N, CA, C and O atoms as CSV, one atom per row, in Angstrom:
chain,resi,resn,atom,element,x,y,z
A,1,MET,N,N,130.345,59.530,77.230
A,1,MET,CA,C,128.949,59.495,77.349
A,1,MET,C,C,128.260,60.323,76.121
A,1,MET,O,O,128.583,61.497,75.940
A,2,GLU,N,N,127.555,59.850,75.505
A,2,GLU,CA,C,126.961,60.506,74.439
A,2,GLU,C,C,125.417,60.598,74.555
A,2,GLU,O,O,124.863,59.548,74.881
A,3,LYS,N,N,124.731,61.543,74.368
A,3,LYS,CA,C,123.304,61.671,74.531
A,3,LYS,C,C,122.660,62.631,73.186
A,3,LYS,O,O,123.175,63.677,72.793
A,4,GLU,N,N,121.628,62.101,72.707
A,4,GLU,CA,C,120.895,62.907,71.961
A,4,GLU,C,C,120.057,64.006,72.489
A,4,GLU,O,O,119.258,63.719,73.380
A,5,SER,N,N,120.136,65.336,72.024
A,5,SER,CA,C,119.381,66.432,72.691
A,5,SER,C,C,117.926,66.249,72.114
A,5,SER,O,O,117.643,65.647,71.078
A,6,LYS,N,N,117.074,66.866,72.957
A,6,LYS,CA,C,115.637,66.993,72.287
A,6,LYS,C,C,115.330,68.415,71.764
A,6,LYS,O,O,114.202,68.771,71.425
A,7,TYR,N,N,116.420,69.189,71.730
A,7,TYR,CA,C,116.338,70.460,71.237
A,7,TYR,C,C,117.422,70.677,70.095
A,7,TYR,O,O,118.385,69.928,69.931
A,8,GLY,N,N,117.146,71.776,69.344
A,8,GLY,CA,C,117.925,72.098,68.089
A,8,GLY,C,C,119.561,72.520,68.747
A,8,GLY,O,O,119.880,72.693,69.923
A,9,TYR,N,N,120.242,72.583,67.740
A,9,TYR,CA,C,121.534,72.868,68.052
A,9,TYR,C,C,121.940,74.014,68.879
A,9,TYR,O,O,122.692,73.833,69.837
A,10,THR,N,N,121.489,75.199,68.571
A,10,THR,CA,C,121.595,76.540,69.107
A,10,THR,C,C,120.799,76.591,70.566
A,10,THR,O,O,121.314,77.146,71.536
A,11,GLU,N,N,119.592,76.006,70.620
A,11,GLU,CA,C,119.008,75.864,71.677
A,11,GLU,C,C,119.652,74.954,72.849
A,11,GLU,O,O,119.623,75.256,74.042
A,12,THR,N,N,120.199,73.867,72.343
A,12,THR,CA,C,120.793,73.017,73.117
A,12,THR,C,C,121.924,73.636,73.671
A,12,THR,O,O,122.155,73.271,74.823
A,13,ILE,N,N,122.739,74.508,73.175
A,13,ILE,CA,C,123.975,75.124,73.571
A,13,ILE,C,C,123.576,76.252,74.662
A,13,ILE,O,O,124.236,76.462,75.680
A,14,ALA,N,N,122.386,76.952,74.294
A,14,ALA,CA,C,121.820,77.782,75.470
A,14,ALA,C,C,121.416,77.430,76.626
A,14,ALA,O,O,121.621,78.084,77.649
A,15,ARG,N,N,120.652,76.095,76.550
A,15,ARG,CA,C,119.949,75.492,77.704
A,15,ARG,C,C,121.221,74.819,78.577
A,15,ARG,O,O,121.301,74.793,79.805
A,16,LEU,N,N,122.134,74.314,77.672
A,16,LEU,CA,C,123.311,73.633,78.619
A,16,LEU,C,C,123.996,74.632,79.089
A,16,LEU,O,O,124.370,74.378,80.235
A,17,SER,N,N,124.379,75.805,78.666
A,17,SER,CA,C,125.215,76.784,79.296
A,17,SER,C,C,124.398,77.411,80.284
A,17,SER,O,O,125.043,77.788,81.262
A,18,LYS,N,N,123.123,77.644,80.324
A,18,LYS,CA,C,122.201,78.093,81.505
A,18,LYS,C,C,122.368,77.071,82.630
A,18,LYS,O,O,122.539,77.448,83.790
A,19,ALA,N,N,122.319,75.801,82.299
A,19,ALA,CA,C,122.188,74.816,83.372
A,19,ALA,C,C,123.662,74.678,83.864
A,19,ALA,O,O,123.802,74.366,85.046
A,20,ILE,N,N,124.675,74.854,83.175
A,20,ILE,CA,C,126.218,75.033,83.682
A,20,ILE,C,C,126.115,76.059,84.845
A,20,ILE,O,O,126.328,75.735,86.013
A,21,THR,N,N,125.786,77.272,84.470
A,21,THR,CA,C,126.094,78.375,85.454
A,21,THR,C,C,125.041,78.420,86.312
A,21,THR,O,O,125.223,79.161,87.278
A,22,ASP,N,N,123.770,77.737,86.249
A,22,ASP,CA,C,122.748,77.653,87.233
A,22,ASP,C,C,123.333,76.669,88.420
A,22,ASP,O,O,122.908,76.787,89.569
A,23,ALA,N,N,124.250,75.772,88.102
A,23,ALA,CA,C,124.762,74.887,89.026
A,23,ALA,C,C,126.045,75.436,89.695
A,23,ALA,O,O,126.772,74.753,90.416
A,24,GLY,N,N,126.236,76.639,89.409
A,24,GLY,CA,C,127.296,77.354,90.324
A,24,GLY,C,C,128.572,77.073,89.584
A,24,GLY,O,O,129.623,77.103,90.223
A,25,ASN,N,N,128.583,76.785,88.211
A,25,ASN,CA,C,129.979,76.723,87.516
A,25,ASN,C,C,130.247,77.812,86.825
A,25,ASN,O,O,129.368,78.666,86.712
A,26,THR,N,N,131.402,77.977,86.282
A,26,THR,CA,C,131.919,78.997,85.580
A,26,THR,C,C,132.086,78.338,84.170
A,26,THR,O,O,132.511,77.189,84.049
A,27,ILE,N,N,131.703,79.185,83.033
A,27,ILE,CA,C,132.174,78.814,81.780
A,27,ILE,C,C,133.241,79.375,81.467
A,27,ILE,O,O,133.180,80.603,81.524
A,28,PHE,N,N,134.485,78.822,81.067
A,28,PHE,CA,C,135.580,79.405,80.841
A,28,PHE,C,C,135.786,79.804,79.398
A,28,PHE,O,O,136.460,80.763,79.021
A,29,ALA,N,N,135.125,78.956,78.640
A,29,ALA,CA,C,135.104,79.159,77.204
A,29,ALA,C,C,134.072,78.525,76.439
A,29,ALA,O,O,133.652,77.425,76.800
A,30,THR,N,N,133.622,79.091,75.433
A,30,THR,CA,C,132.631,78.353,74.450
A,30,THR,C,C,133.376,78.625,73.091
A,30,THR,O,O,133.496,79.723,72.546
A,31,ILE,N,N,133.852,77.417,72.650
A,31,ILE,CA,C,134.519,77.363,71.298
A,31,ILE,C,C,133.684,76.822,70.149
A,31,ILE,O,O,133.316,75.648,70.098
A,32,ASP,N,N,133.415,77.707,69.263
A,32,ASP,CA,C,132.826,77.382,68.033
A,32,ASP,C,C,133.604,76.690,67.046
A,32,ASP,O,O,133.990,77.330,66.067
A,33,GLN,N,N,133.917,75.356,67.173
A,33,GLN,CA,C,134.804,74.820,66.124
A,33,GLN,C,C,134.650,74.797,64.694
A,33,GLN,O,O,135.549,74.642,63.867
A,34,ALA,N,N,133.271,74.986,64.457
A,34,ALA,CA,C,133.013,74.956,62.929
A,34,ALA,C,C,133.446,76.364,62.426
A,34,ALA,O,O,133.764,76.490,61.244
A,35,LYS,N,N,133.472,77.430,63.276
A,35,LYS,CA,C,133.755,78.627,62.782
A,35,LYS,C,C,135.260,78.629,62.596
A,35,LYS,O,O,135.842,79.064,61.602
A,36,ALA,N,N,135.763,78.146,63.562
A,36,ALA,CA,C,137.339,77.948,63.483
A,36,ALA,C,C,137.845,77.217,62.253
A,36,ALA,O,O,138.858,77.567,61.648
A,37,ALA,N,N,137.103,76.207,61.924
A,37,ALA,CA,C,137.358,75.365,60.690
A,37,ALA,C,C,137.201,76.508,59.517
A,37,ALA,O,O,138.113,76.789,58.738
A,38,GLU,N,N,136.288,76.940,59.514
A,38,GLU,CA,C,135.848,78.038,58.534
A,38,GLU,C,C,137.005,79.037,58.146
A,38,GLU,O,O,137.372,79.356,57.015
A,39,GLY,N,N,137.486,79.449,59.367
A,39,GLY,CA,C,138.507,80.516,59.303
A,39,GLY,C,C,139.914,79.979,58.445
A,39,GLY,O,O,140.785,80.726,57.999
A,40,VAL,N,N,139.890,78.724,58.360
A,40,VAL,CA,C,141.078,78.208,57.698
A,40,VAL,C,C,140.561,77.412,56.399
A,40,VAL,O,O,141.116,76.412,55.943
A,41,GLY,N,N,139.525,77.957,55.933
A,41,GLY,CA,C,139.107,77.226,54.756
A,41,GLY,C,C,138.361,75.771,54.758
A,41,GLY,O,O,138.071,75.112,53.759
A,42,LEU,N,N,138.175,75.510,55.813
A,42,LEU,CA,C,137.595,73.908,56.030
A,42,LEU,C,C,136.194,74.101,56.474
A,42,LEU,O,O,135.798,75.134,57.015
A,43,GLN,N,N,135.367,72.928,56.190
A,43,GLN,CA,C,134.040,72.631,56.610
A,43,GLN,C,C,133.979,71.775,57.854
A,43,GLN,O,O,134.830,70.895,57.984
A,44,LEU,N,N,133.078,71.943,58.758
A,44,LEU,CA,C,132.943,71.115,59.895
A,44,LEU,C,C,131.464,71.328,60.368
A,44,LEU,O,O,131.037,72.446,60.656
A,45,ARG,N,N,130.734,70.226,60.429
A,45,ARG,CA,C,129.332,70.471,60.901
A,45,ARG,C,C,129.279,71.298,62.311
A,45,ARG,O,O,130.223,71.405,63.095
A,46,PRO,N,N,128.154,71.782,62.445
A,46,PRO,CA,C,128.123,72.735,63.653
A,46,PRO,C,C,128.639,71.959,64.919
A,46,PRO,O,O,128.130,70.900,65.285
A,47,THR,N,N,129.691,72.571,65.558
A,47,THR,CA,C,130.330,71.770,66.554
A,47,THR,C,C,130.800,72.737,67.565
A,47,THR,O,O,131.640,73.542,67.161
A,48,THR,N,N,130.367,72.835,68.997
A,48,THR,CA,C,130.780,73.621,69.881
A,48,THR,C,C,131.221,72.875,71.211
A,48,THR,O,O,130.597,71.956,71.741
A,49,LEU,N,N,132.259,73.364,71.596
A,49,LEU,CA,C,132.879,72.691,72.842
A,49,LEU,C,C,132.877,73.755,74.088
A,49,LEU,O,O,133.393,74.872,74.074
A,50,ILE,N,N,132.248,73.204,75.052
A,50,ILE,CA,C,131.930,74.239,76.253
A,50,ILE,C,C,132.818,73.592,77.361
A,50,ILE,O,O,132.716,72.450,77.807
A,51,VAL,N,N,133.808,74.667,77.750
A,51,VAL,CA,C,134.853,74.483,78.700
A,51,VAL,C,C,134.205,75.090,80.043
A,51,VAL,O,O,133.711,76.214,79.948
A,52,PHE,N,N,134.173,74.483,81.192
A,52,PHE,CA,C,133.565,74.837,82.444
A,52,PHE,C,C,134.171,74.075,83.602
A,52,PHE,O,O,134.788,73.012,83.536
A,53,GLY,N,N,133.886,74.815,84.701
A,53,GLY,CA,C,134.170,74.144,86.075
A,53,GLY,C,C,133.901,74.965,87.183
A,53,GLY,O,O,133.360,76.060,87.029
A,54,ASN,N,N,134.251,74.506,88.361
A,54,ASN,CA,C,134.029,75.081,89.805
A,54,ASN,C,C,135.361,74.990,90.409
A,54,ASN,O,O,135.797,73.945,90.892
A,55,PRO,N,N,136.011,76.116,90.377
A,55,PRO,CA,C,137.118,75.958,91.272
A,55,PRO,C,C,137.182,75.615,92.711
A,55,PRO,O,O,138.219,75.297,93.294
A,56,LYS,N,N,135.938,75.704,93.278
A,56,LYS,CA,C,135.819,75.184,94.597
A,56,LYS,C,C,135.820,73.564,94.730
A,56,LYS,O,O,136.003,72.958,95.786
A,57,GLY,N,N,135.601,73.024,93.560
A,57,GLY,CA,C,135.530,71.534,93.508
A,57,GLY,C,C,136.616,71.094,92.789
A,57,GLY,O,O,137.034,69.963,93.037
A,58,GLY,N,N,137.140,71.740,91.973
A,58,GLY,CA,C,138.341,71.285,91.096
A,58,GLY,C,C,139.753,71.496,91.730
A,58,GLY,O,O,140.734,70.791,91.495
A,59,THR,N,N,139.706,72.628,92.614
A,59,THR,CA,C,141.084,72.895,93.101
A,59,THR,C,C,141.601,71.921,93.982
A,59,THR,O,O,142.787,71.594,93.929
A,60,PRO,N,N,140.688,71.358,94.911
A,60,PRO,CA,C,141.080,70.353,96.022
A,60,PRO,C,C,141.392,69.140,95.173
A,60,PRO,O,O,142.324,68.425,95.541
A,61,LEU,N,N,140.808,68.869,94.227
A,61,LEU,CA,C,141.117,67.565,93.295
A,61,LEU,C,C,142.448,67.678,92.739
A,61,LEU,O,O,143.257,66.751,92.787
A,62,MET,N,N,142.681,68.779,92.222
A,62,MET,CA,C,144.067,69.002,91.605
A,62,MET,C,C,145.181,69.129,92.394
A,62,MET,O,O,146.302,68.867,91.959
A,63,ASP,N,N,144.944,69.566,93.691
A,63,ASP,CA,C,145.856,69.655,94.739
A,63,ASP,C,C,146.222,68.181,95.121
A,63,ASP,O,O,147.390,67.797,95.186
A,64,ALA,N,N,145.106,67.358,95.377
A,64,ALA,CA,C,145.519,66.044,95.771
A,64,ALA,C,C,145.953,65.268,94.641
A,64,ALA,O,O,146.600,64.271,94.960
A,65,HIS,N,N,145.780,65.447,93.417
A,65,HIS,CA,C,146.000,64.634,92.207
A,65,HIS,C,C,146.618,65.450,91.305
A,65,HIS,O,O,145.941,65.555,90.283
A,66,PRO,N,N,147.942,66.255,91.271
A,66,PRO,CA,C,148.511,67.042,90.407
A,66,PRO,C,C,148.221,66.886,88.793
A,66,PRO,O,O,147.999,67.807,88.007
A,67,LEU,N,N,148.279,65.530,88.518
A,67,LEU,CA,C,148.206,65.243,86.991
A,67,LEU,C,C,146.862,65.391,86.542
A,67,LEU,O,O,146.659,65.713,85.371
A,68,PHE,N,N,145.813,65.172,87.421
A,68,PHE,CA,C,144.326,65.308,87.021
A,68,PHE,C,C,144.020,66.732,86.454
A,68,PHE,O,O,143.014,66.938,85.775
A,69,ALA,N,N,144.936,67.715,86.763
A,69,ALA,CA,C,144.683,69.110,86.196
A,69,ALA,C,C,144.792,69.028,84.928
A,69,ALA,O,O,144.303,69.955,84.283
A,70,LEU,N,N,145.403,68.001,84.253
A,70,LEU,CA,C,145.436,67.820,82.774
A,70,LEU,C,C,144.030,67.819,82.323
A,70,LEU,O,O,143.685,68.450,81.325
A,71,GLU,N,N,143.263,67.168,82.992
A,71,GLU,CA,C,141.827,66.960,82.572
A,71,GLU,C,C,140.714,67.903,82.915
A,71,GLU,O,O,139.556,67.743,82.530
A,72,LEU,N,N,141.183,69.022,83.757
A,72,LEU,CA,C,140.139,69.936,84.089
A,72,LEU,C,C,140.606,71.243,83.635
A,72,LEU,O,O,141.807,71.512,83.642
A,73,PRO,N,N,139.632,72.147,83.205
A,73,PRO,CA,C,138.234,72.094,83.465
A,73,PRO,C,C,137.608,71.087,82.630
A,73,PRO,O,O,138.148,70.531,81.675
A,74,LEU,N,N,136.300,70.869,83.104
A,74,LEU,CA,C,135.425,69.729,82.329
A,74,LEU,C,C,135.016,70.245,80.768
A,74,LEU,O,O,135.177,71.415,80.419
A,75,LYS,N,N,134.590,69.437,80.084
A,75,LYS,CA,C,134.295,69.820,78.738
A,75,LYS,C,C,133.037,68.945,78.339
A,75,LYS,O,O,132.844,67.790,78.719
A,76,ILE,N,N,132.225,69.675,77.521
A,76,ILE,CA,C,131.043,68.927,76.979
A,76,ILE,C,C,131.082,69.583,75.428
A,76,ILE,O,O,131.210,70.776,75.151
A,77,ILE,N,N,130.942,68.512,74.550
A,77,ILE,CA,C,131.051,68.869,73.297
A,77,ILE,C,C,129.519,68.883,72.761
A,77,ILE,O,O,128.726,68.084,73.258
A,78,VAL,N,N,129.102,69.777,71.759
A,78,VAL,CA,C,127.655,69.699,71.219
A,78,VAL,C,C,128.018,69.792,69.828
A,78,VAL,O,O,128.855,70.582,69.393
A,79,TRP,N,N,127.260,68.831,69.036
A,79,TRP,CA,C,127.334,68.880,67.472
A,79,TRP,C,C,125.933,68.464,66.858
A,79,TRP,O,O,125.146,67.711,67.430
A,80,GLU,N,N,125.755,68.957,65.815
A,80,GLU,CA,C,124.577,68.604,64.858
A,80,GLU,C,C,125.142,67.708,63.702
A,80,GLU,O,O,126.224,67.847,63.131
A,81,ASP,N,N,124.240,66.818,63.495
A,81,ASP,CA,C,124.621,65.671,62.570
A,81,ASP,C,C,123.196,65.191,61.895
A,81,ASP,O,O,122.365,64.651,62.625
A,82,GLY,N,N,122.952,65.368,60.658
A,82,GLY,CA,C,121.710,64.809,60.101
A,82,GLY,C,C,120.445,65.284,60.617
A,82,GLY,O,O,119.406,64.624,60.602
A,83,GLY,N,N,120.597,66.674,61.158
A,83,GLY,CA,C,119.400,67.167,61.705
A,83,GLY,C,C,118.990,66.970,63.207
A,83,GLY,O,O,117.973,67.408,63.745
A,84,MET,N,N,119.931,66.265,63.738
A,84,MET,CA,C,119.989,65.717,65.186
A,84,MET,C,C,121.085,66.406,65.780
A,84,MET,O,O,122.148,66.583,65.184
A,85,THR,N,N,120.787,66.918,67.285
A,85,THR,CA,C,121.963,67.660,67.849
A,85,THR,C,C,122.309,66.455,69.097
A,85,THR,O,O,121.464,65.675,69.537
A,86,PHE,N,N,123.512,66.508,69.460
A,86,PHE,CA,C,123.923,65.503,70.276
A,86,PHE,C,C,125.033,66.190,71.268
A,86,PHE,O,O,125.669,67.191,70.941
A,87,VAL,N,N,125.165,65.580,72.404
A,87,VAL,CA,C,126.245,66.246,73.374
A,87,VAL,C,C,126.876,64.821,74.021
A,87,VAL,O,O,126.349,63.719,74.175
A,88,ALA,N,N,128.111,65.272,74.307
A,88,ALA,CA,C,129.082,64.204,74.775
A,88,ALA,C,C,130.001,64.849,75.781
A,88,ALA,O,O,130.248,66.055,75.782
A,89,TYR,N,N,130.492,63.976,76.637
A,89,TYR,CA,C,131.517,64.158,77.546
A,89,TYR,C,C,132.250,62.972,78.044
A,89,TYR,O,O,131.614,61.918,78.074
A,90,GLU,N,N,133.406,62.969,78.415
A,90,GLU,CA,C,134.132,61.799,78.778
A,90,GLU,C,C,133.991,61.450,80.295
A,90,GLU,O,O,134.190,62.334,81.128
A,91,SER,N,N,133.693,60.338,80.627
A,91,SER,CA,C,133.462,59.846,81.930
A,91,SER,C,C,134.612,60.299,82.913
A,91,SER,O,O,135.749,59.998,82.550
A,92,MET,N,N,134.492,60.905,83.973
A,92,MET,CA,C,135.610,61.256,84.872
A,92,MET,C,C,136.184,60.076,85.363
A,92,MET,O,O,137.397,59.996,85.556
A,93,PHE,N,N,135.227,58.940,85.631
A,93,PHE,CA,C,135.666,57.680,86.167
A,93,PHE,C,C,136.619,56.978,85.284
A,93,PHE,O,O,137.580,56.324,85.690
A,94,ASP,N,N,136.305,57.148,84.110
A,94,ASP,CA,C,137.187,56.432,82.991
A,94,ASP,C,C,138.656,57.107,82.841
A,94,ASP,O,O,139.680,56.429,82.750
A,95,VAL,N,N,138.633,58.600,82.825
A,95,VAL,CA,C,139.753,59.459,83.119
A,95,VAL,C,C,140.583,59.017,84.362
A,95,VAL,O,O,141.781,58.738,84.302
A,96,ALA,N,N,139.905,58.984,85.380
A,96,ALA,CA,C,140.465,58.726,86.661
A,96,ALA,C,C,141.430,57.523,86.665
A,96,ALA,O,O,142.542,57.507,87.194
A,97,LYS,N,N,140.846,56.539,86.009
A,97,LYS,CA,C,141.646,55.157,85.714
A,97,LYS,C,C,142.922,55.360,85.354
A,97,LYS,O,O,143.906,54.847,85.888
A,98,ARG,N,N,142.909,56.100,84.460
A,98,ARG,CA,C,144.339,56.555,83.755
A,98,ARG,C,C,145.441,56.944,84.851
A,98,ARG,O,O,146.636,56.655,84.779
A,99,TYR,N,N,144.857,57.603,85.804
A,99,TYR,CA,C,145.672,58.200,86.899
A,99,TYR,C,C,145.775,57.354,88.213
A,99,TYR,O,O,146.547,57.635,89.130
A,100,ASP,N,N,144.921,56.293,88.210
A,100,ASP,CA,C,144.828,55.371,89.302
A,100,ASP,C,C,144.102,55.981,90.454
A,100,ASP,O,O,144.299,55.513,91.576
A,101,ILE,N,N,143.311,56.944,90.292
A,101,ILE,CA,C,142.560,57.741,91.375
A,101,ILE,C,C,140.882,57.477,91.335
A,101,ILE,O,O,140.094,58.307,91.788
A,102,GLU,N,N,140.539,56.434,90.839
A,102,GLU,CA,C,139.160,56.253,90.549
A,102,GLU,C,C,138.272,56.068,91.916
A,102,GLU,O,O,137.053,56.235,91.963
A,103,ASP,N,N,139.124,55.683,93.045
A,103,ASP,CA,C,138.447,55.566,94.374
A,103,ASP,C,C,138.229,56.908,95.046
A,103,ASP,O,O,137.650,56.975,96.130
A,104,ASP,N,N,138.714,58.039,94.373
A,104,ASP,CA,C,138.487,59.245,95.077
A,104,ASP,C,C,137.097,59.693,94.976
A,104,ASP,O,O,136.655,59.844,93.836
A,105,PRO,N,N,136.298,59.943,96.018
A,105,PRO,CA,C,134.878,60.116,95.885
A,105,PRO,C,C,134.522,61.418,95.142
A,105,PRO,O,O,133.342,61.590,94.836
A,106,ARG,N,N,135.348,62.254,94.857
A,106,ARG,CA,C,135.190,63.398,94.032
A,106,ARG,C,C,134.942,63.071,92.686
A,106,ARG,O,O,134.134,63.752,92.055
A,107,ILE,N,N,135.546,62.092,92.140
A,107,ILE,CA,C,135.289,61.748,90.919
A,107,ILE,C,C,133.836,61.303,90.602
A,107,ILE,O,O,133.310,61.641,89.542
A,108,ALA,N,N,133.253,60.621,91.429
A,108,ALA,CA,C,131.906,60.332,91.237
A,108,ALA,C,C,131.006,61.495,91.248
A,108,ALA,O,O,129.968,61.600,90.594
A,109,THR,N,N,131.509,62.360,92.059
A,109,THR,CA,C,130.692,63.566,92.132
A,109,THR,C,C,130.666,64.320,90.622
A,109,THR,O,O,129.608,64.729,90.143
A,110,LEU,N,N,131.931,64.448,89.952
A,110,LEU,CA,C,131.978,65.118,88.767
A,110,LEU,C,C,131.167,64.271,87.682
A,110,LEU,O,O,130.468,64.809,86.823
A,111,ASP,N,N,131.310,63.070,87.793
A,111,ASP,CA,C,130.393,62.151,86.831
A,111,ASP,C,C,128.875,62.634,87.003
A,111,ASP,O,O,128.180,63.004,86.057
A,112,LYS,N,N,128.488,62.586,88.233
A,112,LYS,CA,C,126.971,62.874,88.645
A,112,LYS,C,C,126.677,64.129,88.092
A,112,LYS,O,O,125.654,64.221,87.412
A,113,ALA,N,N,127.427,65.163,88.270
A,113,ALA,CA,C,127.188,66.581,87.852
A,113,ALA,C,C,127.160,66.620,86.338
A,113,ALA,O,O,126.238,67.250,85.820
A,114,LEU,N,N,128.092,66.000,85.531
A,114,LEU,CA,C,128.186,65.805,84.196
A,114,LEU,C,C,126.666,65.278,83.573
A,114,LEU,O,O,126.057,65.850,82.669
A,115,ASP,N,N,126.250,64.131,84.243
A,115,ASP,CA,C,125.039,63.506,83.868
A,115,ASP,C,C,123.899,64.385,84.021
A,115,ASP,O,O,123.011,64.505,83.177
A,116,ALA,N,N,123.956,64.994,85.128
A,116,ALA,CA,C,122.715,65.799,85.550
A,116,ALA,C,C,122.776,67.097,84.643
A,116,ALA,O,O,121.709,67.634,84.346
A,117,LEU,N,N,123.836,67.568,84.238
A,117,LEU,CA,C,123.945,68.725,83.176
A,117,LEU,C,C,123.360,68.336,81.762
A,117,LEU,O,O,122.549,68.993,81.110
A,118,THR,N,N,123.905,67.206,81.446
A,118,THR,CA,C,123.460,66.707,79.918
A,118,THR,C,C,121.967,66.091,80.006
A,118,THR,O,O,121.258,66.069,78.999
A,119,SER,N,N,121.549,65.627,81.166
A,119,SER,CA,C,120.236,65.059,80.945
A,119,SER,C,C,119.267,66.198,81.117
A,119,SER,O,O,118.071,65.924,81.029
A,120,SER,N,N,119.618,67.403,81.343
A,120,SER,CA,C,118.719,68.529,81.311
A,120,SER,C,C,118.217,68.781,79.795
A,120,SER,O,O,117.105,69.256,79.562
A,121,ILE,N,N,119.057,68.452,78.874
A,121,ILE,CA,C,118.574,68.542,77.315
A,121,ILE,C,C,118.252,67.421,76.686
A,121,ILE,O,O,117.873,67.526,75.520
A,122,SER,N,N,118.325,66.127,77.290
A,122,SER,CA,C,118.155,64.978,76.586
A,122,SER,C,C,116.787,64.480,77.017
A,122,SER,O,O,116.334,63.436,76.547
């Protein structure tokens, strides 16, 4: 799912990070991928990956479906292109189809949470 942010790149990351933690999640990593590219002599548009989750919700899901742990924690990417800022995440329903667990009601909960978080900046 891709959405355009109504804020600039830096503000989008700040607002999204706040929304994530305000919702009771833990941010495990914020990875500045453009900076990493620069470190090896390459250029990349401003791009940041936010890795986050809530062990209270994710642990039971991983316990019930061990392979789904490959998809958790959740991730949202933020990037800037042509003066506009975008955010995107992968639909957990689509991911769950790969594991034949899309009927687990917790998958819909994850998608609703991702939509709510990204709607806060779009």
